[in-house]
LUMZA-737844 format. One record per residue (C-alpha): residue number from 0; x, y, z. Coordinates in Angstrom, 1 decimal, m for minus. Layout:
// residues N
+-----+--------+--------+--------+
:   n :      u :      v :      w :
+-----+--------+--------+--------+
: NUM :      X :      Y :      Z :
...
+-----+--------+--------+--------+
This chain:
// residues 109
+-----+--------+--------+--------+
:   n :      u :      v :      w :
+-----+--------+--------+--------+
:   0 :   48.3 :  m16.2 :  m31.0 :
:   1 :   44.5 :  m16.6 :  m31.3 :
:   2 :   44.3 :  m12.8 :  m30.6 :
:   3 :   46.8 :  m11.9 :  m33.3 :
:   4 :   45.4 :  m14.0 :  m35.9 :
:   5 :   41.9 :  m12.8 :  m35.5 :
:   6 :   43.2 :   m9.2 :  m35.3 :
:   7 :   44.9 :   m9.6 :  m38.6 :
:   8 :   41.9 :  m11.3 :  m40.3 :
:   9 :   39.8 :   m8.2 :  m38.9 :
:  10 :   42.1 :   m5.6 :  m40.3 :
:  11 :   42.2 :   m7.4 :  m43.8 :
:  12 :   38.4 :   m7.8 :  m44.1 :
:  13 :   37.9 :   m4.3 :  m42.6 :
:  14 :   40.2 :   m3.1 :  m45.5 :
:  15 :   38.5 :   m5.0 :  m48.2 :
:  16 :   35.3 :   m4.1 :  m46.8 :
:  17 :   36.0 :   m0.3 :  m46.9 :
:  18 :   37.7 :   m0.1 :  m50.2 :
:  19 :   35.3 :   m2.1 :  m52.5 :
:  20 :   31.6 :   m1.6 :  m53.2 :
:  21 :   31.6 :   m5.1 :  m54.6 :
:  22 :   33.0 :   m6.5 :  m51.2 :
:  23 :   30.2 :   m4.6 :  m49.5 :
:  24 :   27.5 :   m6.3 :  m51.8 :
:  25 :   29.0 :   m9.8 :  m51.0 :
:  26 :   28.4 :   m9.0 :  m47.3 :
:  27 :   32.2 :   m8.9 :  m46.3 :
:  28 :   30.8 :   m6.9 :  m43.5 :
:  29 :   29.4 :   m9.8 :  m41.7 :
:  30 :   32.9 :  m11.5 :  m42.0 :
:  31 :   34.4 :   m8.3 :  m40.7 :
:  32 :   32.1 :   m8.2 :  m37.6 :
:  33 :   32.8 :  m12.1 :  m36.7 :
:  34 :   36.5 :  m11.1 :  m36.8 :
:  35 :   36.2 :   m8.2 :  m34.7 :
:  36 :   34.0 :   m9.9 :  m32.1 :
:  37 :   36.3 :  m12.9 :  m32.0 :
:  38 :   39.4 :  m10.4 :  m31.6 :
:  39 :   37.4 :   m8.6 :  m28.6 :
:  40 :   36.6 :  m12.0 :  m27.1 :
:  41 :   40.2 :  m13.1 :  m27.2 :
:  42 :   41.4 :   m9.6 :  m25.9 :
:  43 :   39.1 :  m10.1 :  m22.9 :
:  44 :   40.5 :  m13.7 :  m22.4 :
:  45 :   44.0 :  m12.3 :  m22.5 :
:  46 :   43.5 :   m9.7 :  m20.1 :
:  47 :   41.5 :  m12.1 :  m17.4 :
:  48 :   44.3 :  m14.7 :  m18.0 :
:  49 :   47.1 :  m11.9 :  m17.4 :
:  50 :   45.2 :  m11.0 :  m14.2 :
:  51 :   45.1 :  m14.6 :  m13.2 :
:  52 :   48.7 :  m15.7 :  m13.6 :
:  53 :   50.7 :  m12.6 :  m14.4 :
:  54 :   53.8 :  m12.4 :  m16.3 :
:  55 :   53.7 :  m16.0 :  m17.1 :
:  56 :   51.1 :  m15.2 :  m19.6 :
:  57 :   53.9 :  m13.7 :  m21.8 :
:  58 :   56.0 :  m16.9 :  m21.9 :
:  59 :   53.8 :  m19.6 :  m22.9 :
:  60 :   55.2 :  m23.1 :  m23.6 :
:  61 :   55.3 :  m24.7 :  m27.1 :
:  62 :   52.3 :  m26.8 :  m26.9 :
:  63 :   50.0 :  m23.8 :  m25.8 :
:  64 :   51.4 :  m21.8 :  m28.7 :
:  65 :   50.5 :  m24.7 :  m31.1 :
:  66 :   47.0 :  m25.0 :  m29.7 :
:  67 :   46.3 :  m21.4 :  m29.8 :
:  68 :   47.7 :  m21.1 :  m33.4 :
:  69 :   45.4 :  m24.0 :  m34.3 :
:  70 :   42.4 :  m22.5 :  m32.4 :
:  71 :   42.9 :  m19.0 :  m34.3 :
:  72 :   43.2 :  m20.5 :  m37.7 :
:  73 :   40.2 :  m22.8 :  m36.8 :
:  74 :   38.1 :  m19.5 :  m35.8 :
:  75 :   39.0 :  m17.8 :  m39.2 :
:  76 :   38.0 :  m21.0 :  m41.2 :
:  77 :   34.8 :  m21.2 :  m39.4 :
:  78 :   33.9 :  m17.6 :  m40.0 :
:  79 :   34.8 :  m18.0 :  m43.7 :
:  80 :   32.3 :  m21.0 :  m43.8 :
:  81 :   29.7 :  m19.2 :  m42.1 :
:  82 :   30.2 :  m16.3 :  m44.6 :
:  83 :   30.2 :  m18.7 :  m47.7 :
:  84 :   26.9 :  m20.2 :  m46.4 :
:  85 :   25.3 :  m16.4 :  m46.0 :
:  86 :   26.4 :  m16.0 :  m49.7 :
:  87 :   24.8 :  m19.1 :  m50.8 :
:  88 :   21.7 :  m18.5 :  m49.0 :
:  89 :   21.3 :  m14.8 :  m50.2 :
:  90 :   22.5 :  m15.4 :  m53.8 :
:  91 :   22.0 :  m11.8 :  m54.7 :
:  92 :   23.7 :  m12.1 :  m58.0 :
:  93 :   21.2 :  m15.3 :  m58.8 :
:  94 :   24.3 :  m17.2 :  m59.6 :
:  95 :   22.9 :  m20.5 :  m58.2 :
:  96 :   19.4 :  m20.0 :  m58.9 :
:  97 :   20.1 :  m18.5 :  m62.6 :
:  98 :   16.8 :  m18.3 :  m64.4 :
:  99 :   15.0 :  m21.0 :  m62.5 :
: 100 :   16.8 :  m23.7 :  m64.1 :
: 101 :   15.1 :  m23.1 :  m67.4 :
: 102 :   17.8 :  m22.6 :  m70.3 :
: 103 :   16.6 :  m20.5 :  m73.1 :
: 104 :   17.7 :  m21.2 :  m76.6 :
: 105 :   19.0 :  m18.0 :  m78.0 :
: 106 :   19.9 :  m19.4 :  m81.3 :
: 107 :   17.4 :  m18.5 :  m83.8 :
: 108 :   19.3 :  m20.0 :  m86.6 :
+-----+--------+--------+--------+
């Protein structure tokens, strides 16, 4: 389940990154690389586990499925948190910094 969840997240983030210039400006590429890295990690984990236990890998018990699902969603959530922190630190559009906290009075009335 972890592999499937991260692959879906990687595909979605790649499609968003590829199709939108605004997404590229918002560093969606970092998010994309985190998801593809996690997918690769869990692919290697799945291959090694299959080598170790054989066909039993394809018939996990319910508790293992729940744990893997929770782990997959936790990994996606952590990647989103890291990405949000990156956005807040870079603040390319000066949304947080604004104009240095000084509010200009534009009303000349």
